C-alpha positions in Angstrom: 3.3 -51.6 -20.0 1.1 -48.5 -19.9 0.9 -46.5 -23.1 2.8 -43.2 -22.6 0.6 -41.5 -25.1 -2.6 -42.6 -23.3 -5.0 -39.8 -22.2 -4.8 -38.4 -18.8 -6.9 -40.2 -16.2 -10.0 -38.1 -15.2 -9.0 -38.7 -11.6 -5.5 -37.3 -12.0 -5.0 -33.9 -10.3 -4.6 -30.9 -12.5 -1.3 -29.0 -12.4 -1.0 -26.6 -9.5 -1.9 -23.1 -10.4 0.6 -20.3 -9.9 1.0 -19.2 -6.3 0.1 -15.7 -5.1 3.6 -14.4 -5.5 3.9 -15.4 -9.2 0.5 -13.8 -10.0 1.6 -10.6 -8.1 4.8 -10.4 -10.2 2.9 -10.9 -13.5 0.2 -8.4 -12.6 2.7 -5.7 -11.6 4.8 -6.3 -14.8 1.7 -5.9 -17.0 0.8 -2.4 -15.7 1.1 0.7 -17.7 4.1 3.0 -17.1 1.9 5.5 -15.2 0.7 2.8 -12.8 3.9 0.7 -12.6 5.4 2.2 -9.4 2.3 2.0 -7.2 1.3 -1.4 -8.5 4.8 -2.8 -7.8 4.6 -1.6 -4.2 1.1 -3.1 -3.7 2.1 -6.4 -5.4 5.3 -6.6 -3.3 3.4 -6.1 -0.1 1.0 -8.9 -0.8 3.8 -11.1 -2.1 5.8 -10.6 1.1 2.9 -11.6 3.3 1.3 -14.4 1.2 3.6 -15.1 -1.7 4.0 -18.9 -1.4 0.3 -19.5 -0.8 -2.2 -20.8 -3.3 -5.0 -18.2 -4.0 -7.6 -20.4 -2.3 -5.6 -20.0 0.9 -6.0 -16.2 1.0 -8.3 -14.9 3.7 -9.7 -11.7 4.9 -7.0 -11.6 7.6 -4.3 -11.3 4.9 -5.9 -8.2 3.4 -6.8 -6.7 6.8 -3.2 -7.0 7.9 -2.0 -5.2 4.8 -4.4 -2.3 5.0 -3.9 -2.0 8.8 -0.2 -1.6 8.2 -0.8 1.0 5.6 -3.1 3.0 7.8 -0.4 3.2 10.5 2.3 4.6 8.3 0.7 6.3 5.3 -1.5 9.3 4.6 -5.3 8.8 4.0 -4.9 9.6 0.3 -2.1 7.1 -0.2 -4.0 4.4 1.7 -7.0 5.0 -0.5 -4.9 4.8 -3.6 -3.1 1.6 -2.5 -6.4 0.0 -1.6 -7.9 0.7 -5.0 -4.9 -1.1 -6.6 -5.1 -3.9 -4.1 -8.7 -4.6 -5.1 -7.6 -4.6 -8.8 -4.9 -7.2 -7.9 -7.4 -9.3 -5.9 -9.7 -9.4 -8.9 -6.9 -10.5 -11.1 -5.9 -13.3 -8.7 -9.6 -14.4 -8.8 -9.7 -14.3 -12.6 -6.5 -16.3 -12.9 -7.2 -18.9 -10.2 -10.9 -19.2 -10.3 -11.2 -18.4 -6.6 -14.1 -16.0 -6.6 -14.7 -13.0 -4.4 -11.2 -12.2 -3.1 -11.7 -8.5 -3.5 -14.7 -8.6 -1.1 -12.3 -9.4 1.7 -10.5 -6.0 1.4 -11.6 -3.4 4.0 -13.0 -0.2 2.6 -10.6 2.8 2.8 -11.7 6.2 3.9 -12.1 8.5 0.9 -9.6 11.4 1.3 -10.6 15.0 1.1 -9.7 16.4 -2.3 -6.6 18.7 -2.2 -7.6 22.3 -2.7 -4.3 24.0 -3.4 -4.1 26.2 -6.5 -1.5 28.7 -7.8 -2.1 32.4 -8.1 -1.4 34.1 -11.4 1.6 35.7 -9.7 3.0 32.4 -8.5 2.6 30.8 -11.9 4.3 33.7 -13.6 7.2 33.5 -11.1 7.6 29.8 -11.8 7.8 30.3 -15.5 10.2 33.3 -15.2 12.6 31.3 -12.9 12.4 27.9 -14.5 15.1 26.6 -16.8 14.0 26.5 -20.5 13.3 22.7 -20.5 11.4 22.9 -17.2 9.4 25.9 -18.5 8.2 23.6 -21.3 7.1 21.1 -18.7 5.3 23.6 -16.6 3.5 25.0 -19.6 2.2 21.6 -20.7 0.8 21.0 -17.2 -0.6 24.5 -16.7 -2.0 25.2 -20.1 -3.4 21.7 -21.0 -3.9 20.2 -17.5 -1.6 17.3 -18.3 -0.6 15.0 -15.4 3.1 14.6 -14.6 3.7 11.4 -16.6 1.6 12.7 -19.5 3.7 15.8 -19.9 6.8 13.7 -20.0 5.2 11.3 -22.6 4.2 14.0 -25.1 6.5 13.4 -28.1 7.3 15.4 -31.2 5.5 12.8 -33.4 2.4 13.2 -31.3 2.0 16.8 -32.5 -0.3 17.5 -35.4 0.4 21.0 -36.6 -2.5 21.0 -39.2 -5.1 19.9 -36.7 -3.5 21.7 -33.7 -3.6 18.7 -31.5 -1.3 16.5 -29.5 -1.6 12.8 -28.5 0.0 11.0 -25.6 -0.3 8.0 -23.3 -2.7 9.1 -20.5 -3.4 7.6 -17.1 -4.5 4.0 -17.4 -2.4 3.4 -20.6 -4.9 4.9 -23.1 -3.8 7.1 -25.9 -5.7 10.4 -25.8 -5.8 13.5 -28.1 -6.5 17.1 -27.1 -6.3 20.5 -28.8 -3.2 22.7 -28.4 -2.9 26.5 -27.9 -0.8 28.8 -30.0 1.8 28.8 -27.3 2.0 24.9 -27.3 2.2 24.8 -31.1 5.2 27.2 -30.9 7.0 25.0 -28.4 6.8 22.1 -30.8 7.7 24.2 -33.9 10.8 25.7 -32.1 11.9 22.5 -30.4 15.6 21.4 -30.8 16.2 18.7 -33.4 16.1 15.1 -32.2 14.4 11.7 -32.8 10.6 12.0 -33.3 10.0 9.5 -30.5 11.7 11.7 -28.0 9.6 13.6 -25.5 9.3 17.3 -26.2 10.5 18.1 -22.7 13.5 15.8 -23.2 14.4 17.5 -26.5 14.6 20.8 -24.8 16.7 19.4 -21.9 19.0 17.5 -24.3 19.1 14.4 -22.1 16.9 11.8 -20.6 14.4 12.9 -17.9 12.7 11.0 -15.2 10.4 12.0 -12.3 13.4 12.7 -10.0 14.6 15.2 -12.6 11.3 17.1 -12.5 10.9 16.8 -8.8 14.3 18.4 -8.1 13.6 21.1 -10.8 10.3 21.9 -9.2 11.9 22.3 -5.7 14.7 24.5 -7.2 12.2 26.7 -9.2 9.9 27.1 -6.2 12.8 28.3 -4.1 14.0 30.8 -6.8 10.5 32.1 -7.1 10.2 32.8 -3.4 7.2 30.5 -3.0 7.2 29.0 0.5 3.9 27.2 0.7 3.6 23.6 -0.1 2.7 23.2 -3.8 3.2 20.2 -6.1 3.2 19.7 -9.9 -0.4 18.3 -9.8 -1.6 21.7 -8.4 -1.0 23.1 -11.9 -3.7 20.8 -13.3 -6.0 21.7 -10.4 -5.4 25.4 -11.1 -6.5 24.9 -14.7 -9.6 23.1 -13.5 -10.7 25.8 -11.0 -9.9 28.7 -13.5 -11.8 26.9 -16.3 -14.9 26.5 -14.0 -14.7 30.1 -12.8 -14.7 31.3 -16.4 -17.4 29.0 -17.8 -19.4 27.7 -14.8 -19.7 24.6 -17.0 -18.8 21.4 -15.2 -18.8 19.3 -18.3 -16.3 21.6 -20.0 -13.9 21.1 -17.1 -14.6 17.3 -17.3 -13.5 17.3 -20.9 -10.4 19.4 -20.2 -9.3 17.1 -17.4 -10.3 13.9 -19.3 -11.7 12.2 -16.2 -13.6 9.0 -16.8 -16.2 10.0 -14.2 -18.0 13.3 -14.0 -18.1 12.7 -10.3 -14.3 12.9 -10.1 -14.3 16.3 -11.7 -17.1 17.5 -9.4 -15.0 16.5 -6.4 -12.1 18.6 -7.7 -14.4 21.7 -7.7 -16.8 21.1 -4.8 -15.0 23.7 -2.6 -15.2 26.3 -5.4 -19.0 26.3 -5.8 -20.7 24.1 -3.2 -24.2 25.3 -3.9 -24.0 24.3 -7.6 -21.8 21.2 -7.4 -23.0 19.4 -4.2 -26.4 18.6 -5.7 -24.7 17.2 -8.8 -22.5 15.0 -6.6 -25.7 13.9 -4.7 -27.4 13.0 -8.0 -24.3 11.1 -9.2 -23.8 9.0 -6.1 -27.4 8.4 -4.8 -28.6 4.9 -5.8 -31.8 4.9 -7.9 -34.3 2.2 -8.9 -34.0 0.9 -12.4 -35.6 3.4 -14.9 -35.8 6.2 -12.4 -34.6 9.5 -14.0 -32.2 11.9 -12.4 -34.1 15.1 -11.4 
């Protein structure tokens, strides 16, 4: 009788690795809150098409089918964003399964033109005047500090340091970041209604939980009350701060620090339409390949 405790035969097959669907689920679940929604959509799309397959059975045709479907129904900017996350997912599948090079099968997406909409001083004043108190706090965080939508909702009372005049929050990508406040922002925290320190400052002012739907409807309502008819979104507050900061300083690196982009090239693309003569050469230097050791002119 064979010994049950005997070592496994070297010829015995190893256990089957997780299929594509399982890896998609795990990858989406592990994303940061700011990425969760988009990642879940991307993972679900690949899972519906190739969920039962082993990673080694994935081909370029699977990825081409997905991106082709996106191009038929989504905007250029959305297709570009989804493709970026699809490549991230493909790399994760490669890392888990040992099947190299899956991301290389994904077609390149056309880079969208950066949005150029900004608010005038009159429009921003009208929004602040017509917003409910809690939403005025939200607008102020986005307009004065350039916070993204999810970042403004994440700023908590405990993240405020009144002695150093800073706030900390979970930024895009899941990193905790710290930035200086203004007197107006300090006053918002100092005068906030009582509540748990882990509550978001916007939530404290509203007195109840908030999600992106809450702020979306509040934005539409406030825009209408303010008499603003052109299409503006919350992210345009951040873009307005970027453009205004550059016009005041002509310092691209200052704007880069305010926006907290990982790449200076991302900041430059935000502002290319504002000062093409100055910024286009910078973009050219950033994106032109160079030989090893060759300096940037």
